N, C-alpha and C positions, 0 to 999 in steps of 0.2 A: 637710070630712067626706065619707066615702064610705059608701054604704049596704052593710050586710052585712059590713063589715070592722071588727075590734076597734079601739076608739079608742086602745088602747095601742100599736098598730103605727104608729109615726111615719112621715111621708113618707120620711125618711132610711132607716129600717129597711125599709120596703116596697121602696124602690129597690134596696137591697143584696140583699134576698131575690130580687127579680126578676132581678138581674144574675147571680146564682149559677147554675152549670150542674150537670149530672149528676155526682155524686161530690164536689162541693165541700162543705166542712164549715163549720158555724157553731157558735160556742161561746156558751152562755148561762152567764155567770159570776155567782157570788154576790158579795155585797158585799165579801168579802175577796180575791177573785180579782185577780191583778196584771194587769188587762186592758191598761193603757196601756204597760206594759213588755214585754208578751208579743206584741202585735200592733199593726200600724200603723193598722188600720181598726177603730175602736171606736165603737159606738153607745151613748150613755148612756141608761139607763133607771133612774135611781137610786131613784125612789119605787115601783118595781114589783117584786113578788116573782117568784121563779123559776118557780113553778107557773103563775102567771097569765101570765107571758111565754111559757112553753112551750105552753100552751093556745092563746094568740093566734097564735104562729108556726105551730103545726101546723094551724091553721085555713086557712092559705094555702100551706103548704109540704109537698110530698110527700117521704116518706122513701124512701131507696134500697132497693128490694126485693132487690137483689143484694149488699148489704153486710150482713155478720153479725158484729158488731152494727151497727145503723144509729143507735142511741141509746147513747152512751158516757158512763158515769159515772166519776168519779175514785175508785179503790179506796181503802179505808181504809189508813192507815199502820199498820205493825205495832204501834206503841205505842198505837194507838186501838182495836185489835181487842178486843172484849169490854168496852170502856169507853164507846164512842160508838155510838149507834144513829141513823144518818141516816134518820129517819122520812120525810123528804121523798122518798126514793127510791121508796117505795111510792106516793106521790102522783104522782111523775113517771111511774111505770109505768102507773098507772091512766089518766092523761091521754094518754100516748103510744098505748097500745093502744086507747083509746076514740076517738082521732082518726085513727088510721092502722092498718089491719089488718096492715100489713107491719112494724110496730114490733117490733124485736128488741133488747132491752137487754143490755148487757155493761159491764164495767169494766176499766180499765187503771191501772197504777201512776201515782202523782202526777206523777213527773217525765216519764214517757212522755206523760201528759196534757198537761203544759206544752209538750213538744216538738211535739205534734200541734196544740195551740192556736196555736203560732207560725206554722204552715203553713196554718191555717184562713183562710177567705175573710174572716171578720170575727168580732169578739167583741161580744156584747151585755152591757154591764156593768149588772147589776140591783142593786137594794138588798136582795136576799135576805139574811136574817140567819142562816138555818140553815147549819150547817157541812156540808161535802161536798155542796153543792148545785150544783156545776158540772156541766155536761152539754154534750156535743157531738152535733150532729145532722148526718147525711149526707144530702144532697139527692138525691132520685130524679127520676123523670120522670112526667109526667102522661099 
């Protein structure tokens, strides 16, 4: 155990976060995200929710002040517009802006999100059950 570091940040995840450089991206995927088929570097966090993981990651991870957005959500599919309300987005925004003054949220199409996730440095596979709870973070500098 380390003092001052969230217990949900595993040694493997801390190593990955430390290895990442400016502009590298990490995905926090929900329980339905195809993490293993999207990316070669997957950190399992099955019993942890997306909001809890986002807060823990942002406690040690600077967002890129030069990327707009630096927090990227998966946009609703047309068939879900007006039918699905991803309430977790509001929670993500509150966490991101509370942890990093540079937080700028945006969203991209589902398949663009998948393409970007394939190029991400890593994917954290959480057990989050909310739909549309996938998020990409762009690393900045300290």
